[in-house]
Each structure stands twice: as structure tokens, then as C-alpha cells.
C-alpha positions as a printed Julia matrix, in Angstrom:
61×3 Matrix{Float64}:
 85.96  136.81  119.6
 87.4   133.93  120.76
 91.51  132.52  120.91
 93.48  130.03  120.58
 94.43  128.19  123.55
 97.16  125.33  124.22
 95.37  123.09  127.28
 97.71  120.43  129.21
 96.22  117.94  131.6
 97.01  114.93  133.84
 94.12  113.19  133.61
 93.3   110.09  135.81
 90.71  107.13  134.84
 88.87  104.94  137.48
 88.03  102.09  135.99
 86.51   98.71  137.58
 88.43   99.94  140.67
 91.92  100.2   139.07
 93.09  103.94  138.58
 95.6   104.8   135.05
 97.34  108.22  135.67
 98.18  109.91  132.17
 98.48  112.68  130.57
 96.59  115.16  128.06
 97.18  118.26  125.38
 95.14  120.04  122.94
 93.96  123.2   121.77
 90.95  124.98  122.23
 88.73  128.35  120.71
 87.08  129.96  123.91
 87.21  133.86  124.06
 88.52  133.75  127.77
 90.02  131.56  129.39
 88.31  130.79  132.06
 85.5   129.3   129.21
 88.63  126.83  127.69
 89.31  125.1   130.87
 85.41  124.7   131.28
 85.64  123.68  127.59
 88.51  120.59  128.66
 87.09  119.86  131.3
 84.24  118.78  129.72
 85.54  117.27  126.82
 88.03  115.05  129.09
 84.67  114.39  131.56
 82.68  112.91  128.61
 85.15  111.21  126.79
 85.33  107.93  129.58
 83.53  107.1   133.32
 85.54  108.13  136.11
 88.01  110.61  133.28
 88.87  113.32  135.17
 91.6   116.14  134.85
 93.62  117.77  137.47
 96.83  120.08  136.99
 94.72  121.72  133.91
 97.35  124.34  132.29
 95.47  127.16  129.6
 97.63  128.99  127.83
 97.61  131.27  124.86
 99.21  130.58  121.59
């Protein structure tokens, strides 16, 4: 059974030699905290070339 998880992370994007840092947050459904972390990390990396998640925190809603 999937639980709802809230998350927040620092997002670093490197594009054309320029480094930008920002934050992101949201909600995800997953059966475990580890699965939620993996899903969020994949989503962040998929949204932009050179994007990575740092200080990713996942907590129960």
C-alpha cells in the first residue's frame, strides 16, 4: 500500500558552465521512504540535463 510523502531538496543545475542553486518541494506516493527518495531523485534528474538533488528530505505527510 502506498503512503503519501512530502519532500524538499536543494537542486543544483549546471548548464553551459554556469551553476544555479535552488530549492524544490512536493508530494509523492510510494510504499516506503526509500522508494519515495528514489522517485523524487529520478524526477528531478529527468527534468533537466545537469540537474541533481542534494539534501533530499522525505517525511510522512
